N, C-alpha and C positions, 0 to 999 in steps of 0.2 A: 406903750406896745405900738408898734408900727401897724398901720392899716393896710399897707401895701403887702401883697403876697406873690410868690411865684408858686404856681401849681404845676406838678409834673404828671403826666399821663402818658402811658405807652399804648401803642396800637399795633396791630398785626400788618398793616400795610398803609402805604402812602395815601391811597384814595380815602381810607376811613380818616386818617389823620387830618387831611384837608377838609373833609366834610365837617368833622368836629370843630376845627378851628375857624372855619367860615361861619358856622352857626353861632359860636360863642361870640365872635366879633360882631356879626350882624345884629345880635340881640343885645349888644352893649354890655354883656356880662364881663367882658375882658377888654384890655386896651390892645394887647398884642399876643400873638402866638408864634413862637419859633418852632419850626418843624426840623427835626434832626434824624435823617434816615440813616439806616445801617448800623444801628447799635445791636449789641448782642446781650441777651439776658439769660442768665443761668439761675434757676430757682426750683423749689420743690413744689409739686402739684400732685395731690392725691397720692402722696407717698413716694412718688418717683421723680428723679432729677430730670429737669427739662432744660433745653438749650434751644433758644429761638432767636431769630432775627426779628427786630422790632423797629419801630419808629418812635422817637420820644418828642412829645409835645412840651414845650416850656411856655406856660401861660402866665401872663402878668395881669394881676386884677387887684381887687380890694377885698379885705377880709368880709365885708358884709355881703359879697356876692358869691362866697364859696358854696353855700347850699344850693344855690340855683346852678352853679357850674357843675357840681357833683350830679345833680339830678339830670341835667342835660347829657352829660357824658354817659351816665348809666342808661339813658334812653336810647342813645345812638350807637352805643358800643357793642361790639360783637362778643366780648369776653363776659364770661359768667361773673368774674370778680375783677373788674378794671381797677388799675391803679389810679387813684386820685388822691394825691398828697400835697399839702401846702406847706411852704416854709415862709417865714416872715422876711420881708426886705427891710433889713435894719438901716441901711444907708443907701443912698443913691443920689445922682444928680437931681437937684430940686426941681429944675425945669421938666426933666423927665417924669418925676413923680407927680408934679402938678398936672402934666398932660395925661398921665395914667388915671388920676382921680377924675379929671374932667371926661375922660373917655367912658368911664363906667358909671357916671352919675346917672341916677334915675331921672326920668323926664320931669318928676315934680320935686326934685331936690332943689 
């Protein structure tokens, strides 16, 4: 199983997305965050259909960092139930994957 993951988080505005991204990178929990503004999300919340403009964060990290990523997103996020889902990165440029792992390595690893 691949250790590298892509984590998806949505936010209600660019300011929050940047704040989350910067904290994640500064704490070395992630290697990189892409911020994609202008997405439209359609979902059901409390029994009602919702349609909102959101910002998508595409976060690249390692499986062993997921719990810390999730905890930080929940701490900083404005949503009651923020989206925090991870998908494995099955294939990728070896040089990029090496850089990713180096970027999220714990100080004492």
